[in-house]
N, C-alpha and C positions, 0 to 999 in steps of 0.2 A: 772402847773403840768407837770413833765417830762414824757417822754414816758415810762420810767421804772416804775415810781410810778403809772401811769395810768394802766399799765399792771398788776402790783401787786394788785391794787384796784379791777380790774376785776376778778382776781383769788379769791379774798376774798368774792365775792358775794355768798350769800346763794342760793342753788338750787331753793328754793321757791320764791326768788326775781326775778328770770329770767322770761322773758315774756313767755307765753304759746306758744308752737309750733302750737297749734290748737286754734285760737281765737274762742270765743263763737258766732261768726257771728252776733253780734248785739243783741243777746238775753240775758236778765239778768239771772244770775244763780238762780236756785230754791234752796233755802238754805236747805230745809229738805230732799233733794234727793242727794245721794252720787255721781251721775253722772250728776247732773244739767240738767236732761231731761226736755224738753219742750213739753207738750202735743200738738199734732197736728204738730210737727216738721217734721214728715215723709211725706214731700210733694213732694219729687223728686222721679223719677223712674216711671216705668210702674205700673199700678194697681196691677199686680202680684208681683212685687218687694216690693211695699209698704205693701201689705198684708203679705208677707213672713216675712219682718222685724218686723211688728207689732206682728205677732204670736210668733216669736222667743223671742221678748222682753217680752211679757206677760208670756210666758212659763218660761223664766228665772226668772222673778219676782215671779211667783208661786212656782218654785223650791226653790228659796231663802227663801221664807216664810214657805212653808210646810216642806221642807227637812232640810234646813240649819238653820231654826229659825232666819231668818234675814229679816226684813221688809225693802225693798229697796225704796218703794214709799208709799205715803199716800193712803188712801182708795179712795179719789176723783180722783186721777190720775189713779189708778187701774181700777176703774169703767168706767172712760171715755175711756180708751184704750180697755177694754173688750167690751164695747158697740159699739166701732168702728169696731170690727172684723166682717168681712163679710164671713160667712161660704160658701156662694155660689161662692166666688172668688177662682179659682184654683191658686196654688202657684208654680206648676211645680214639686211638690213632692207628687206623688199619695198616698203613704202610709200615710204621715202626713195629707194630705187633707182629706182622709177618716177618719183617727183617730180623727182629730179635729171635723169633722161633727158628729161623734158618741159620743164623750166624753167631749167636751168643754162645760163648764157651767160658764157664766159670773158672777154668784153670789158667786162662791167659787173658791179656787185654788186647791182643793183636787184632781181634775182630773189629775194633773201633776204626781201623784203617779203611774199612769199606762202609762205614756208617753213612746213611743217606743225608744226614744233616750235620756234617762236620762244621759248617760255618756257625750253626747254633751252639754246638759244643764249645767252639772257640770263644764265642761271646760270653757264655756262662763261665767258662774258665777265667777269662779276663776280668769279669765282674768279681769273681771270688778272689783273685789275686789283688785287684785294686782295693777291695774291701779289707783284705788282710794287711796291705801296706799302709792304708790310711788310718785304720783303727787299731791294728795290732791283734794278734791271734788270741790273746787272753780275753778280749771283749766279746767274743761270739758265743 
């Protein structure tokens, strides 16, 4: 194969055929989840950072389900992450720490309707959906 034909062949590759810029770090993808989320994957960072990420993720899932009518995860993943939330752990955001302690209920997602930063939840949700649509769920 000549250099020119090799270059032409590389240009003909479909975007989805290219290797992912973010490998899945050895975890197999979860087929029924658009972002291939692995329960318990949030193992790095301080306890404050882990709790902050978990609360954001659960709030975005609740927003997707309750407001956007889009179920991003199954009930088992939802329940596992909700059960893992530690309301005694501070996250560095006093308003949301207080709000979660007063409003969070692991048995439902309706608490998200009174979330003080719904615009932020919407932005994160849209980023997740745009990423899913542009790259495909199997690449996360």
